[in-house]
TIPARO-666327 format. One record per residue (C-alpha): x, y, z. Coordinates in steps of 0.25 Angstrom, whole numbers, padded with zeros to 4 digits, always signed. Example, Ala and Ser with C-alpha at 12.3 -4.5 7.8 and 13.67 -1.06 7.14 Angstrom:
BEGIN
+0049-0018+0031/+0055-0004+0029/
//
This chain:
BEGIN
-0009-0040-0154/+0000-0051-0148/+0011-0047-0138/+0024-0054-0138/+0030-0057-0124/+0044-0053-0123/+0046-0065-0113/+0041-0076-0122/+0040-0071-0136/+0026-0077-0137/+0014-0069-0140/+0005-0065-0129/-0010-0069-0133/-0018-0057-0136/-0029-0061-0126/-0019-0059-0115/-0015-0046-0120/-0030-0042-0121/-0032-0047-0107/-0021-0039-0101/-0025-0027-0108/-0039-0028-0104/-0035-0030-0089/-0026-0018-0090/-0038-0010-0095/-0048-0014-0084/-0038-0012-0073/-0035+0002-0078/-0050+0005-0080/-0056+0000-0067/-0044+0000-0058/-0038+0013-0063/-0046+0022-0054/-0041+0014-0041/-0027+0015-0046/-0028+0030-0048/-0033+0032-0034/-0023+0023-0028/-0012+0031-0036/-0016+0045-0033/-0019+0041-0018/-0005+0035-0018/+0001+0047-0023/-0005+0055-0011/-0001+0045-0001/+0014+0046-0006/+0013+0061-0003/+0008+0059+0011/+0022+0059+0019/+0025+0073+0015/+0011+0078+0016/+0010+0072+0030/+0023+0078+0034/+0017+0092+0030/+0003+0090+0035/+0007+0084+0049/+0020+0091+0051/+0016+0097+0064/+0013+0083+0070/+0025+0076+0064/+0036+0086+0067/+0040+0095+0078/+0050+0106+0080/+0054+0102+0094/+0069+0097+0095/+0075+0091+0107/+0075+0078+0115/+0063+0069+0113/+0054+0066+0125/+0053+0051+0128/+0042+0044+0121/+0034+0042+0134/+0032+0057+0136/+0028+0058+0121/+0018+0047+0123/+0013+0054+0136/+0011+0067+0128/+0003+0060+0117/-0005+0052+0127/-0009+0065+0135/-0013+0073+0122/-0021+0061+0117/-0027+0058+0130/-0023+0043+0129/-0017+0035+0141/-0015+0023+0133/-0001+0020+0127/+0000+0024+0113/-0002+0014+0101/+0012+0018+0096/+0023+0028+0096/+0032+0033+0085/+0043+0041+0091/+0047+0054+0084/+0057+0048+0073/+0066+0061+0073/+0067+0075+0079/+0056+0084+0074/+0046+0073+0073/+0035+0069+0082/+0032+0056+0090/+0019+0049+0086/+0011+0043+0098/+0000+0034+0092/-0013+0030+0100/-0024+0021+0095/-0038+0020+0099/-0052+0015+0095/-0054+0028+0087/-0043+0024+0077/-0042+0013+0067/-0033+0001+0068/-0022+0009+0060/-0024+0022+0066/-0019+0029+0078/-0019+0043+0085/-0005+0049+0084/+0000+0060+0093/+0013+0067+0087/+0022+0071+0099/+0033+0080+0099/+0044+0071+0105/+0051+0084+0111/+0040+0092+0117/+0029+0082+0118/+0020+0091+0110/+0009+0083+0102/+0011+0088+0088/-0001+0080+0082/-0012+0071+0084/-0018+0063+0072/-0021+0049+0068/-0011+0040+0061/-0013+0027+0053/-0005+0014+0051/+0008+0010+0056/+0015+0021+0048/+0007+0031+0056/+0002+0039+0044/-0005+0052+0046/-0019+0056+0042/-0016+0061+0028/-0008+0049+0024/-0019+0040+0031/-0030+0046+0022/-0022+0045+0009/-0017+0031+0013/-0032+0026+0015/-0037+0033+0003/-0026+0026-0005/-0029+0013+0001/-0044+0013+0002/-0050+0026-0003/-0054+0029+0012/-0064+0018+0011/-0058+0007+0020/-0057-0007+0016/-0067-0006+0005/-0058+0005-0001/-0046-0004+0000/-0051-0011-0012/-0048+0000-0021/-0033+0000-0018/-0033-0015-0019/-0039-0015-0032/-0029-0004-0037/-0017-0012-0032/-0022-0026-0037/-0024-0021-0051/-0012-0011-0052/-0001-0022-0055/-0010-0028-0066/-0012-0015-0072/+0003-0012-0072/+0007-0026-0077/-0004-0026-0088/+0000-0012-0092/+0015-0016-0093/+0011-0028-0102/+0003-0018-0111/+0014-0009-0112/+0024-0020-0116/+0014-0025-0126/+0013-0011-0133/+0027-0006-0130/+0030-0005-0145/+0018+0004-0148/+0020+0014-0159/+0023+0028-0156/+0013+0033-0166/+0002+0030-0156/-0010+0039-0154/-0011+0047-0141/-0019+0036-0134/-0007+0026-0137/+0003+0037-0131/-0005+0037-0119/-0005+0022-0118/+0010+0022-0120/+0011+0032-0108/+0002+0024-0100/+0010+0011-0103/+0023+0017-0101/+0020+0024-0087/+0014+0010-0083/+0027+0003-0086/+0035+0014-0079/+0026+0013-0066/+0025-0002-0067/+0034-0006-0055/+0027+0004-0046/+0013+0000-0050/+0016-0015-0047/+0023-0010-0034/+0010-0002-0030/+0001-0014-0033/+0009-0024-0025/+0011-0015-0013/-0003-0010-0014/-0009-0024-0014/-0002-0027-0001/-0011-0017+0006/-0024-0021+0000/-0035-0028+0007/-0037-0041-0001/-0024-0043-0009/-0016-0038+0003/-0021-0049+0011/-0017-0059+0001/-0003-0053+0000/-0002-0053+0015/-0006-0068+0016/+0005-0071+0005/+0015-0063+0012/+0012-0071+0025/+0012-0085+0017/+0026-0081+0012/+0031-0076+0025/+0033-0062+0019/+0027-0055+0031/+0033-0042+0037/+0039-0046+0051/+0034-0039+0063/+0037-0040+0078/+0029-0048+0087/+0023-0041+0099/+0017-0053+0105/+0025-0056+0118/+0017-0068+0122/+0020-0076+0109/+0034-0081+0106/+0039-0077+0092/+0051-0080+0085/+0050-0069+0074/+0042-0057+0069/+0028-0058+0066/+0024-0058+0051/+0014-0051+0042/+0015-0037+0049/+0008-0028+0039/+0018-0019+0032/+0006-0011+0026/+0002-0006+0039/+0005+0009+0036/-0005+0008+0024/-0018+0002+0028/-0029+0002+0038/-0026-0011+0045/-0012-0007+0049/-0012-0003+0063/+0000-0002+0072/+0003-0016+0076/+0001-0019+0090/-0004-0005+0094/-0013-0004+0106/-0025+0004+0104/-0025+0014+0115/-0028+0004+0126/-0023+0007+0140/-0009+0002+0141/+0001+0000+0153/+0012+0005+0144/+0019+0018+0148/+0024+0029+0138/+0038+0026+0143/+0037+0012+0137/+0038+0018+0123/+0052+0024+0127/+0056+0010+0132/+0051+0003+0119/+0057+0013+0110/+0071+0012+0117/+0070-0003+0116/+0067-0003+0102/+0078+0006+0099/+0088-0003+0106/+0082-0015+0098/+0086-0008+0085/+0073+0000+0081/+0081+0012+0076/+0072+0019+0066/+0068+0033+0069/+0053+0030+0066/+0048+0019+0076/+0034+0015+0082/+0032+0010+0096/+0020+0001+0098/+0017-0003+0112/+0012-0017+0116/-0003-0018+0115/-0002-0028+0127/+0007-0033+0137/+0010-0046+0129/+0015-0038+0117/+0027-0030+0114/+0031-0016+0110/+0033-0014+0095/+0043-0004+0090/+0044-0003+0075/+0052+0006+0065/+0043+0013+0056/+0053+0019+0046/+0049+0013+0033/+0058+0022+0024/+0070+0017+0018/+0077+0010+0025/+0065+0003+0031/+0065+0003+0046/+0054-0005+0051/+0060-0014+0062/+0051-0018+0074/+0054-0023+0088/+0044-0029+0099/+0048-0025+0113/+0043-0032+0126/+0034-0023+0134/+0041-0026+0147/+0056-0026+0144/+0056-0019+0130/+0065-0031+0125/+0063-0034+0110/+0054-0046+0108/+0053-0046+0093/+0059-0038+0081/+0057-0037+0066/+0068-0030+0058/+0066-0025+0044/+0080-0030+0040/+0075-0045+0043/+0062-0044+0036/+0060-0053+0024/+0062-0047+0011/+0047-0048+0007/+0043-0040+0020/+0054-0030+0017/+0048-0028+0003/+0034-0027+0008/+0039-0016+0018/+0046-0008+0007/+0035-0010-0003/+0025-0004+0006/+0033+0007+0010/+0036+0010-0005/+0021+0010-0008/+0019+0020+0003/+0030+0029-0001/+0038+0027+0012/+0050+0019+0009/+0059+0029+0002/+0052+0042+0006/+0050+0053-0004/+0056+0045-0016/+0046+0034-0013/+0034+0044-0013/+0038+0050-0026/+0039+0036-0033/+0026+0032-0027/+0020+0045-0032/+0026+0043-0046/+0020+0029-0047/+0007+0032-0042/+0006+0044-0052/+0010+0035-0063/-0001+0025-0059/-0011+0037-0059/-0007+0041-0073/-0008+0027-0078/-0022+0026-0074/-0026+0040-0080/-0019+0036-0093/-0026+0023-0093/-0040+0030-0092/-0036+0040-0103/-0032+0028-0112/-0045+0021-0109/-0053+0034-0111/-0047+0037-0125/-0049+0023-0130/-0063+0020-0125/-0072+0017-0136/-0084+0026-0139/-0098+0021-0139/-0099+0024-0154/-0085+0017-0157/-0086+0005-0148/-0092-0005-0158/-0082-0001-0168/-0070-0003-0159/-0075-0015-0152/-0066-0024-0161/-0053-0018-0156/-0057-0016-0141/-0051-0025-0131/-0058-0038-0127/-0065-0040-0114/-0059-0049-0103/-0070-0059-0107/-0066-0059-0122/-0051-0060-0119/-0053-0071-0109/-0061-0079-0119/-0049-0078-0129/-0039-0083-0120/-0035-0098-0120/-0039-0108-0110/-0025-0107-0102/-0025-0092-0103/-0039-0091-0097/-0035-0100-0086/-0023-0092-0083/-0031-0079-0083/-0041-0085-0074/-0031-0090-0065/-0023-0077-0064/-0036-0069-0061/-0040-0079-0050/-0026-0078-0044/-0026-0063-0044/-0040-0062-0039/-0037-0071-0027/-0024-0063-0024/-0030-0049-0027/-0045-0050-0024/-0048-0036-0027/-0041-0038-0041/-0049-0051-0043/-0063-0044-0040/-0060-0032-0049/-0055-0042-0060/-0068-0049-0059/-0075-0035-0061/-0067-0032-0073/-0070-0045-0079/-0085-0044-0076/-0086-0030-0082/-0078-0034-0094/-0086-0046-0096/-0099-0038-0096/-0093-0028-0106/-0089-0040-0115/-0103-0045-0114/-0110-0032-0117/-0100-0029-0128/-0102-0042-0136/-0102-0045-0147/-0095-0032-0150/-0085-0031-0138/-0083-0016-0134/-0072-0014-0123/-0066-0001-0119/-0051-0001-0119/-0040+0007-0115/
//
């Protein structure tokens, strides 16, 4: 049946409708399991702040009240317990009374994003916890495990292909589903049960459309291949996230670009500029001086991180790490001799694209608005999981039996090959150009699309002359 476009009033060729329908079916059939895993693990990740606060309560909090000891004494206590003479890789002072200070150490036993964190009572100097933390956000072991499963199925870089596959196709599934809903929005209410399920599937897809597109876009920025292309595009358009320069030898007139805003959520995101537990002439008292200088320079967030210079020719970095609303992620670089400000990057002066990137990432992680943000993420992820399950239910109900396959072949959807053969010359060129462009920009999508086409072509060849194709 021809479809009338509300924008132009002209009929959409049936071959285009068949092509979109077939693509939506294949995405649901083959990518659906990956979308389901991403949705369920995303729900688990969204719940981790409360779970971590409960599970690691002893390390994160303290009942001690009174005046906090200087950072130097807290660092010395951590060094004594850890048996490490070198300066810490970073220090996060207790953000409020009743919480602990984190003293982070690196070493060869840890990956580029991992550190050993000792949790120090700032009043009594008692060591309340000792565990590995991950990324610039310093997430704890529970969230680290769920994060890595959500991103790579705990399989490293190979596993990252799963999440990139899901993110690459999610927006296609959402938009093609919205088109099919628009096309069938006047379906009669005398429909059978399977058509009622289709209506529910389509309606839920429309309700969740904006969230699905958001998940796809932000997820792609973390991906291995498409994420690299996006990073190059941001650099070319000068959309990089400003960061302070710690190089004292080189003259600079502004902030460095292309700092990684995803550092809390992937394996390559270590603490920029951190030393890796090498012997250092820095004294613990220098951390007090650096913190006081940063406060005087306007770093006023409760949650900050102090990163010492890895060499005499580099500066201290003191950055705000409060990414809730309102976002506080200002940074300053300090001269290691005079503690004068050598560079700064204030969030208020970030380009709009950099701000949107920061907010988008924090929304995706459920950080920006706290509990309401988490609940919205859980709702959308649950909706995605439901869409996948309903899609498989529709496919299972309408799959042709072996006995009835031949009799129903006339009404079965055409294969990609047959649909493409029916397109006009300009339409064929347009489809090929779109496929090549998407395949180049999103390589995992391109590779999987080639697999879809090959599988469909083989089924088309085997089914000729009587085409038998499974449909939803």
